[in-house]
C-alpha positions as CSV (number, residue, x, y, z in Angstrom):
1,M,51.9,58.1,13.1
2,T,54.4,57.4,15.8
3,G,53.8,53.6,15.4
4,R,54.3,53.8,11.7
5,I,57.7,55.6,12.1
6,F,58.6,53.0,14.7
7,A,57.9,50.1,12.5
8,R,59.9,51.6,9.6
9,L,62.8,52.1,11.9
10,I,62.8,48.4,13.0
11,A,62.5,47.4,9.3
12,G,65.5,49.5,8.4
13,L,67.5,48.1,11.2
14,C,66.8,44.5,10.2
15,C,67.9,45.4,6.6
16,L,71.2,46.9,7.9
17,L,71.6,43.9,10.0
18,L,71.3,41.5,7.1
19,L,73.7,43.7,5.1
20,V,76.5,43.5,7.8
21,L,76.0,39.8,8.6
22,P,78.1,37.3,6.8
23,A,76.5,35.6,3.7
24,Q,76.2,32.2,5.3
25,V,74.5,33.7,8.4
26,R,72.0,35.6,6.1
27,F,71.2,32.3,4.2
28,G,70.5,30.6,7.4
29,L,68.1,33.3,8.5
30,V,66.3,33.3,5.2
31,A,66.0,29.5,5.2
32,G,64.8,29.5,8.8
33,A,62.2,32.1,8.1
34,A,61.0,30.1,5.0
35,L,60.8,27.0,7.0
36,G,58.7,28.8,9.6
37,V,56.4,30.5,7.1
38,V,55.6,27.6,4.6
39,P,53.9,25.5,7.3
40,A,52.1,28.6,8.6
41,I,50.9,29.2,5.1
42,V,49.8,25.4,4.6
43,L,48.0,25.5,7.9
44,A,46.3,28.7,7.1
45,A,45.1,27.2,3.9
46,L,43.7,24.1,5.5
47,V,41.9,26.3,8.2
48,A,40.5,28.5,5.4
49,R,39.4,25.6,3.3
50,N,37.7,24.1,6.4
51,L,35.9,27.2,7.2
52,S,34.9,27.7,3.6
53,R,33.4,24.1,3.5
54,R,31.3,25.0,6.8
55,L,30.3,28.3,5.4
56,R,29.2,26.6,2.1
57,A,27.2,24.1,4.2
58,V,25.5,27.0,6.1
59,L,24.7,28.7,2.8
60,D,23.3,25.4,1.2
61,F,21.1,25.0,4.3
62,A,19.9,28.6,4.1
63,R,19.0,28.0,0.5
64,D,17.0,24.8,1.4
65,L,15.0,26.8,4.0
66,A,14.4,29.5,1.4
67,R,13.0,26.8,-0.9
68,S,10.6,25.7,2.0
69,N,12.6,22.5,2.5
70,F,12.2,22.6,6.4
71,R,13.4,19.0,6.7
72,A,16.9,19.9,5.8
73,R,19.4,19.6,8.6
74,L,22.9,20.9,9.1
75,P,25.6,18.4,10.0
76,D,27.4,19.3,13.2
77,D,30.7,17.6,12.4
78,G,32.8,20.7,13.1
79,G,34.1,22.2,16.3
80,R,32.3,23.1,19.4
81,E,31.3,26.5,18.1
82,F,30.1,25.2,14.7
83,A,28.3,22.3,16.6
84,E,26.3,24.8,18.6
85,L,25.5,26.9,15.5
86,A,24.3,23.7,13.7
87,A,22.2,22.7,16.7
88,T,20.5,26.2,16.9
89,L,19.8,26.3,13.2
90,N,18.5,22.8,13.1
91,R,16.1,23.5,16.1
92,T,14.9,26.6,14.1
93,A,14.2,24.5,11.0
94,G,12.4,21.8,13.1
95,E,10.2,24.6,14.6
96,L,9.6,25.9,11.2
97,Q,8.7,22.5,9.9
98,K,6.2,21.9,12.8
99,T,4.7,25.4,12.3
100,V,4.2,24.8,8.4
101,E,2.9,21.3,9.0
102,Q,0.3,22.6,11.4
103,L,-0.7,25.3,9.1
104,Q,-1.2,22.7,6.4
105,R,-3.2,20.5,8.4
106,E,-5.5,23.5,9.4
107,H,-5.6,24.5,5.8
108,T,-6.7,21.0,4.8
109,E,-9.3,20.9,7.5
110,I,-10.6,24.3,6.5
111,E,-11.0,23.1,2.9
112,R,-12.7,19.9,4.1
113,V,-15.1,21.9,6.3
114,E,-15.8,24.2,3.5
115,R,-16.5,21.3,1.1
116,V,-18.8,19.6,3.6
117,R,-20.6,22.9,4.2
118,K,-21.1,23.5,0.4
119,D,-22.3,19.8,-0.1
120,F,-24.6,20.3,2.8
121,V,-26.2,23.5,1.5
122,I,-26.6,21.9,-1.9
123,N,-28.2,18.7,-0.5
124,V,-30.5,20.7,2.0
125,S,-31.5,22.9,-0.9
126,H,-32.3,19.9,-3.2
127,E,-34.1,18.1,-0.4
128,L,-36.4,21.1,0.4
129,R,-37.0,22.2,-3.2
130,T,-39.1,19.0,-4.3
131,P,-41.7,19.1,-1.5
132,L,-42.0,23.0,-1.6
133,A,-42.5,23.0,-5.3
134,S,-45.1,20.2,-4.9
135,I,-46.9,22.1,-2.2
136,Q,-46.8,25.3,-4.2
137,G,-48.1,23.5,-7.3
138,Y,-50.9,21.9,-5.9
139,A,-51.9,24.9,-3.7
140,E,-52.1,27.0,-6.9
141,T,-54.2,24.3,-8.6
142,L,-56.7,24.4,-5.8
143,M,-56.8,28.2,-5.7
144,D,-57.5,28.2,-9.4
145,G,-60.7,26.2,-9.0
146,A,-59.8,22.6,-8.1
147,L,-60.8,23.4,-4.4
148,H,-64.4,23.0,-5.5
149,D,-63.9,19.8,-7.5
150,P,-64.7,16.8,-5.3
151,Q,-62.8,14.6,-7.7
152,Y,-59.5,16.3,-7.0
153,N,-59.6,18.5,-4.1
154,M,-59.1,15.9,-1.2
155,R,-56.5,14.1,-3.2
156,F,-54.6,17.4,-3.8
157,L,-54.9,18.3,-0.1
158,G,-53.5,14.9,0.8
159,I,-50.5,15.4,-1.4
160,I,-49.9,18.9,0.2
161,R,-50.1,17.3,3.7
162,H,-47.8,14.5,2.8
163,N,-45.2,17.0,1.4
164,A,-45.6,19.2,4.5
165,E,-45.0,16.2,6.8
166,R,-41.8,15.4,4.8
167,L,-40.7,19.0,5.2
168,A,-41.4,18.7,9.0
169,R,-39.4,15.5,9.2
170,I,-36.4,16.9,7.3
171,T,-36.4,20.0,9.5
172,Q,-36.5,18.0,12.6
173,D,-33.7,15.7,11.6
174,L,-31.5,18.8,10.5
175,L,-32.0,20.2,13.9
176,T,-31.2,17.0,15.6
177,L,-28.1,16.4,13.6
178,S,-27.0,19.9,14.2
179,R,-27.3,19.6,17.9
180,V,-25.4,16.4,18.1
181,E,-22.6,17.5,15.7
182,Q,-22.2,20.6,17.5
183,K,-22.3,18.9,21.0
184,R,-25.3,21.0,22.1
185,Q,-27.4,17.9,22.6
186,K,-27.6,17.3,26.4
187,F,-27.5,13.6,27.3
188,E,-28.7,12.1,30.7
189,F,-26.6,8.8,31.1
190,E,-27.9,6.2,33.5
191,P,-27.9,2.5,33.9
192,M,-30.5,0.6,31.6
193,R,-31.3,-2.9,31.0
194,V,-30.5,-4.0,27.4
195,N,-33.6,-6.1,27.1
196,G,-35.8,-3.3,28.3
197,L,-34.4,-0.9,25.7
198,L,-35.0,-3.4,22.9
199,E,-38.5,-4.2,23.9
200,Q,-39.4,-0.7,24.1
201,A,-38.2,0.0,20.6
202,I,-39.8,-3.2,19.2
203,E,-43.2,-2.2,20.6
204,L,-42.9,1.4,19.3
205,M,-42.3,0.2,15.8
206,R,-44.6,-2.9,15.8
207,P,-47.7,-1.2,14.4
208,M,-45.6,-0.1,11.4
209,A,-44.1,-3.5,10.9
210,E,-47.5,-5.3,11.2
211,K,-49.0,-3.0,8.5
212,R,-46.4,-4.2,6.1
213,E,-46.8,-7.8,7.3
214,I,-43.2,-8.0,8.7
215,R,-42.5,-10.0,12.0
216,L,-40.4,-8.2,14.6
217,E,-38.6,-10.5,17.0
218,L,-36.4,-10.0,20.1
219,E,-33.3,-12.0,20.7
220,P,-32.8,-11.2,24.3
221,E,-29.5,-11.0,26.3
222,P,-29.3,-12.3,29.9
223,A,-31.8,-10.5,32.0
224,D,-29.1,-8.7,34.1
225,A,-27.2,-7.4,31.0
226,G,-27.0,-3.6,31.3
227,V,-25.5,-0.4,29.5
228,W,-24.8,3.1,30.6
229,C,-26.6,5.3,28.2
230,D,-29.1,8.2,27.4
231,S,-32.3,6.0,27.0
232,E,-34.0,8.7,24.6
233,A,-30.9,8.7,22.3
234,V,-31.0,4.9,22.2
235,S,-34.5,4.9,21.4
236,Q,-33.9,7.1,18.6
237,I,-31.0,5.1,17.3
238,L,-33.0,1.9,17.4
239,S,-36.0,3.6,15.9
240,N,-34.0,5.0,12.9
241,L,-32.6,1.5,12.3
242,L,-35.9,-0.2,12.5
243,D,-37.6,2.3,10.4
244,N,-34.9,1.7,7.6
245,A,-35.3,-2.1,8.0
246,I,-39.1,-2.0,7.7
247,K,-38.9,0.1,4.7
248,Y,-36.6,-2.2,2.8
249,T,-38.0,-5.5,4.0
250,P,-40.7,-7.0,1.7
251,P,-44.0,-8.2,3.2
252,G,-43.6,-11.5,5.1
253,G,-40.0,-10.7,6.0
254,R,-38.4,-10.8,9.5
255,I,-36.5,-8.3,11.6
256,A,-34.6,-9.5,14.6
257,V,-33.1,-7.3,17.3
258,G,-30.6,-8.5,19.8
259,A,-27.5,-7.8,21.7
260,E,-24.1,-9.4,22.6
261,A,-21.6,-8.4,25.3
262,H,-18.0,-7.4,24.1
263,G,-16.0,-6.6,27.2
264,R,-16.6,-3.2,28.2
265,F,-19.2,-2.6,25.5
266,V,-22.5,-4.3,24.3
267,E,-23.0,-4.7,20.6
268,V,-26.6,-4.1,19.6
269,R,-27.7,-5.5,16.2
270,V,-30.8,-5.0,13.9
271,R,-31.0,-7.8,11.4
272,D,-33.5,-7.9,8.5
273,T,-34.3,-10.1,5.5
274,G,-34.7,-7.2,3.2
275,I,-33.2,-6.4,-0.1
276,G,-29.6,-5.8,1.0
277,I,-27.1,-3.3,0.1
278,P,-24.5,-3.5,-2.6
279,A,-20.9,-3.8,-1.1
280,E,-19.7,-0.8,-2.9
281,E,-22.3,1.4,-1.2
282,L,-21.6,0.2,2.4
283,P,-18.7,2.8,3.1
284,R,-21.0,5.8,2.4
285,L,-24.1,4.7,4.1
286,F,-23.7,6.9,7.2
287,E,-23.1,10.0,5.3
288,R,-25.6,12.8,5.3
289,F,-28.3,12.6,2.7
290,Y,-26.6,9.6,1.1
291,R,-29.2,7.1,-0.4
292,V,-28.5,3.9,-2.2
293,D,-31.8,4.1,-4.2
294,K,-32.7,7.7,-4.1
295,A,-36.1,7.5,-5.9
296,R,-37.3,4.7,-3.6
297,S,-35.9,6.4,-0.5
298,R,-38.0,9.5,-1.2
299,E,-41.0,7.5,-2.1
300,L,-40.9,5.9,1.2
301,G,-40.4,9.0,3.1
302,G,-36.8,9.0,4.0
303,T,-34.9,12.1,4.7
304,G,-31.3,10.6,4.1
305,L,-30.2,11.8,7.5
306,G,-31.4,8.8,9.7
307,L,-28.1,6.8,9.6
308,S,-26.0,9.9,10.0
309,I,-28.0,10.8,13.2
310,V,-27.4,7.2,14.4
311,K,-23.7,7.5,13.9
312,H,-23.4,10.7,15.8
313,L,-25.6,9.6,18.7
314,V,-23.7,6.3,19.0
315,A,-20.4,8.4,18.9
316,A,-21.7,10.5,21.8
317,H,-21.7,7.1,23.8
318,N,-18.2,6.5,22.7
319,G,-19.5,3.7,20.5
320,G,-19.1,2.8,16.9
321,T,-21.3,1.5,14.1
322,R,-20.9,-0.8,11.3
323,V,-23.0,-2.8,8.8
324,E,-23.0,-6.2,7.1
325,S,-25.0,-6.8,3.9
326,R,-25.6,-8.8,0.8
327,T,-27.7,-7.8,-2.0
328,G,-30.9,-10.0,-1.9
329,E,-30.0,-11.5,1.5
330,G,-30.8,-8.7,4.0
331,S,-28.6,-6.4,6.1
332,T,-27.5,-6.3,9.8
333,F,-26.7,-2.9,11.5
334,F,-24.5,-2.9,14.6
335,F,-23.7,-0.2,17.2
336,T,-21.9,-0.5,20.5
337,L,-22.9,1.0,24.0
338,P,-20.7,1.2,27.1
339,V,-21.6,-1.1,30.0
340,D,-20.8,1.3,32.7
341,E,-19.8,4.9,33.4
342,P,-15.9,4.3,33.2
343,A,-16.3,2.5,29.8
344,L,-18.2,5.7,28.5
345,A,-14.6,7.4,28.6
346,F,-12.8,4.2,27.6
347,E,-11.1,4.3,24.1
348,Q,-12.1,1.2,22.3
349,L,-9.4,-1.1,20.9
350,N,-11.4,-2.9,18.3
351,P,-11.1,-0.8,14.9
352,E,-14.2,-2.5,13.5
353,F,-16.3,-0.7,16.0
354,T,-15.1,2.8,14.8
355,A,-17.8,5.0,13.6
356,P,-17.2,5.9,9.8
């Protein structure tokens, strides 16, 4: 209240002073005041315009963030305070962008895993349904009286046994694949001679090859060539590859097993003179339950999991798999093994050895 009265007194005194002063002096005072006020008004307008531009930029930036455009950035072309504000907001946007991208990657991975899970369940159900239906059908036929019919009983029992063995193979392969994929498979790595591993695999599969009149040959490496591996896992890898080669090589054909050193890794190969694989089928060969010729594969007793097991067992050795094939000219499957313990943790630089 006192301040208001004091201000009114000052204003009144100024008015009285202007009235008593000469006109020329009054004009000079008014002109001087005008010259002082106009630049102040212009300066204030410029400052207000600059602040308005910066506030508009902040509002536009906020709208971009609201639209989930976390790549937007606020220019820091203002003064020190505005530059600090822009830097803080840009850091916040960057963190939001990283968080959103991470969530998107996790969502994509979850969708992929769910898709793989559904495909796996469908494939397993399909693979198990056929032998189970066959076992059930022939068992019911035997129970209905065919058991005492010497013309059919042994043949039906043989079919039941064949399908039971197929179920056992599928179950065993599923358990093996599950253990390897979930890293529950225990490996015992030790130095092994390459030629010894190849010779053991050939001798194991020779009876099957001779039954189909197929020659199994060894293309030996130098006697001192070695690898750092789990011998049981390598034996399974070679058995699966040789089993496939024997199944798809006609009588009189040839299968050669060999190896070749590539720096810190040894590349093992299984080459056959079989029917070959169409080029468009090669990228999917190592997928679970994928078959080039589904009818023939089931007829030959394949589970569709052998090559997938090969891929995962080789990957456990930090190796890679690949295949070369031409229809009617045979196929060659390759996989790599480390030559020593340090190479087991060595990241390969050759992309063609990367497991699919």
